[in-house]
C-alpha positions as a printed NumPy array, in Angstrom:
array([[  50.914,  -59.678,   41.872],
       [  48.374,  -58.914,   44.509],
       [  46.462,  -61.222,   46.784],
       [  43.393,  -60.702,   44.621],
       [  45.341,  -61.948,   41.579],
       [  46.464,  -65.065,   43.453],
       [  42.925,  -65.696,   44.641],
       [  41.665,  -65.342,   41.059],
       [  44.278,  -67.806,   39.748],
       [  43.464,  -70.273,   42.542],
       [  39.746,  -69.969,   41.837],
       [  40.293,  -70.541,   38.104],
       [  42.241,  -73.744,   38.772],
       [  40.253,  -75.092,   41.738],
       [  36.781,  -74.122,   40.528],
       [  36.432,  -76.933,   37.957],
       [  37.942,  -79.491,   40.349],
       [  35.52 ,  -78.542,   43.12 ],
       [  32.607,  -78.527,   40.66 ],
       [  33.452,  -82.003,   39.347],
       [  33.897,  -83.44 ,   42.833],
       [  30.649,  -81.867,   44.023],
       [  28.807,  -83.223,   40.988],
       [  30.21 ,  -86.711,   41.598],
       [  29.208,  -86.533,   45.258],
       [  25.66 ,  -85.447,   44.403],
       [  25.355,  -88.133,   41.712],
       [  26.543,  -90.761,   44.194],
       [  23.998,  -89.623,   46.794],
       [  21.255,  -89.721,   44.163],
       [  22.231,  -93.27 ,   43.139],
       [  22.228,  -94.446,   46.766],
       [  18.736,  -93.015,   47.283],
       [  17.452,  -94.486,   43.999],
       [  18.524,  -97.974,   45.103],
       [  16.597,  -97.594,   48.365],
       [  13.571,  -96.182,   46.569],
       [  13.677,  -99.078,   44.098],
       [  13.592, -101.586,   46.964],
       [  10.709,  -99.74 ,   48.604],
       [   8.697,  -99.45 ,   45.384],
       [   9.197, -103.137,   44.626],
       [   8.095, -104.18 ,   48.109],
       [   5.077, -101.876,   47.997],
       [   4.079, -103.105,   44.543],
       [   4.409, -106.765,   45.548],
       [   3.141, -106.636,   49.134],
       [   0.111, -108.699,   48.145],
       [   2.412, -111.245,   46.408],
       [   5.045, -111.893,   49.032],
       [   6.304, -115.073,   47.381],
       [   7.069, -113.34 ,   44.093],
       [  10.707, -113.373,   43.001],
       [  10.821, -109.566,   42.864],
       [   9.524, -109.268,   46.433],
       [  12.02 , -111.767,   47.814],
       [  14.903, -110.164,   45.916],
       [  13.978, -106.703,   47.221],
       [  13.87 , -108.014,   50.789],
       [  17.304, -109.549,   50.394],
       [  18.708, -106.236,   49.126],
       [  17.758, -104.316,   52.288],
       [  20.982, -105.281,   54.063],
       [  22.99 , -104.167,   51.047],
       [  21.465, -100.744,   50.489],
       [  20.397,  -99.421,   53.889],
       [  23.106,  -98.037,   56.171],
       [  23.233,  -99.401,   59.72 ],
       [  25.267,  -96.35 ,   60.782],
       [  22.323,  -94.037,   60.032],
       [  19.735,  -94.105,   62.88 ],
       [  16.537,  -94.292,   60.804],
       [  18.048,  -96.718,   58.319],
       [  19.214,  -98.91 ,   61.192],
       [  15.541,  -99.072,   62.249],
       [  14.727, -100.397,   58.755],
       [  17.415, -103.071,   59.089],
       [  16.149, -104.034,   62.564],
       [  12.562, -104.288,   61.24 ],
       [  13.868, -106.485,   58.388],
       [  15.703, -108.735,   60.865],
       [  12.546, -109.148,   62.934],
       [  10.504, -109.922,   59.806],
       [  13.147, -112.359,   58.543],
       [  13.193, -114.11 ,   61.925],
       [   9.448, -114.692,   61.627],
       [   9.71 , -115.843,   58.001],
       [  12.221, -118.5  ,   59.082],
       [  10.153, -119.591,   62.108],
       [   7.88 , -122.553,   61.438],
       [   7.06 , -123.182,   65.121],
       [   4.261, -120.602,   65.253],
       [   0.739, -121.826,   64.319],
       [  -0.033, -120.822,   60.727],
       [  -2.981, -118.526,   61.625],
       [  -0.887, -116.52 ,   64.106],
       [   2.101, -116.604,   61.767],
       [   0.085, -115.092,   58.913],
       [  -1.259, -112.21 ,   60.995],
       [   2.141, -111.463,   62.501],
       [   3.78 , -111.652,   59.051],
       [   1.48 , -108.945,   57.705],
       [   2.044, -106.744,   60.766],
       [   5.832, -107.052,   60.538],
       [   5.853, -106.393,   56.78 ],
       [   3.716, -103.285,   57.317],
       [   6.107, -102.125,   60.052],
       [   9.088, -102.651,   57.745],
       [   7.466, -100.766,   54.867],
       [   6.417,  -97.946,   57.193],
       [   9.969,  -97.494,   58.467],
       [  11.251,  -97.488,   54.887],
       [   8.632,  -94.885,   53.926],
       [   9.811,  -92.653,   56.769],
       [  13.466,  -92.917,   55.701],
       [  12.566,  -92.101,   52.086],
       [  10.136,  -89.289,   53.005],
       [   7.006,  -90.981,   51.669],
       [   3.829,  -90.062,   53.528],
       [   2.23 ,  -93.484,   54.035],
       [   0.651,  -94.51 ,   57.302],
       [   0.463,  -98.137,   58.394],
       [  -3.248,  -98.429,   57.593],
       [  -2.639,  -97.275,   54.026],
       [   0.258,  -99.69 ,   53.574],
       [  -1.772, -102.595,   54.969],
       [  -5.07 , -101.999,   53.197],
       [  -4.348, -100.3  ,   49.887],
       [  -2.902, -103.098,   47.772],
       [  -4.924, -104.852,   45.095],
       [  -4.773, -108.551,   44.426],
       [  -7.417, -109.991,   42.098],
       [  -9.107, -113.156,   43.327],
       [  -8.315, -114.739,   39.962],
       [  -4.578, -114.432,   40.664],
       [  -4.971, -116.342,   43.917],
       [  -7.124, -118.993,   42.256],
       [  -4.585, -119.38 ,   39.456],
       [  -1.738, -119.789,   41.945],
       [  -3.751, -122.374,   43.918],
       [  -4.557, -124.307,   40.725],
       [  -0.928, -124.247,   39.589],
       [   0.201, -125.493,   42.999],
       [  -2.372, -128.318,   42.88 ],
       [  -1.23 , -129.275,   39.358],
       [   2.427, -129.327,   40.429],
       [   1.657, -131.453,   43.508],
       [  -0.447, -133.881,   41.479],
       [   2.153, -134.218,   38.74 ],
       [   4.911, -134.793,   41.283],
       [   2.83 , -137.513,   42.954],
       [   2.213, -139.251,   39.613],
       [   5.843, -138.992,   38.502],
       [   7.15 , -140.215,   41.856],
       [   4.822, -143.231,   41.744],
       [   2.709, -142.192,   44.734],
       [  -0.457, -141.701,   42.677],
       [  -1.694, -143.807,   39.792],
       [  -2.536, -142.251,   36.486],
       [  -6.103, -143.321,   35.706],
       [  -6.723, -144.536,   32.185],
       [ -10.031, -145.315,   30.539],
       [ -10.691, -146.798,   27.141],
       [ -13.552, -144.921,   25.592],
       [ -13.674, -146.286,   22.064],
       [ -12.854, -149.87 ,   21.236],
       [ -11.876, -150.31 ,   17.636],
       [ -14.615, -152.19 ,   15.751],
       [ -13.652, -155.589,   14.459],
       [ -13.46 , -156.061,   10.735]])
């Protein structure tokens, strides 16, 4: 047998193995990217509703899915840490806290967009979300109802009662 024959036999046996391993590697890379994209899409979709469960869950998944050993992804993790530090800081006056929160969220989303090759600038991220006024009003009303009900049930607020129709005597 010649060297060409041996090379042909080796190729016949190793070809499928290499193909399977390459396919698995590519599938794994695709899955890793999809997880990051899912986090980014969730955060972008909920950036006007930062207290939504989906938004909070996506934030908490950043540490799990972004790789601190990759330079750009490490920047995402650092931006998340800075944002998280602010979210847990109640010492800052609420007006300043709110402005800084938006700026840090925009910075985080911008860094994620760069890692994932989305072409969004910070102005677009900050100003292009839609949140109907009715949603905010509904949330405020629900919060007021919850607070009022808690006060009544805890005995801190009386429940007013009025008799409007006395039964007529017979």
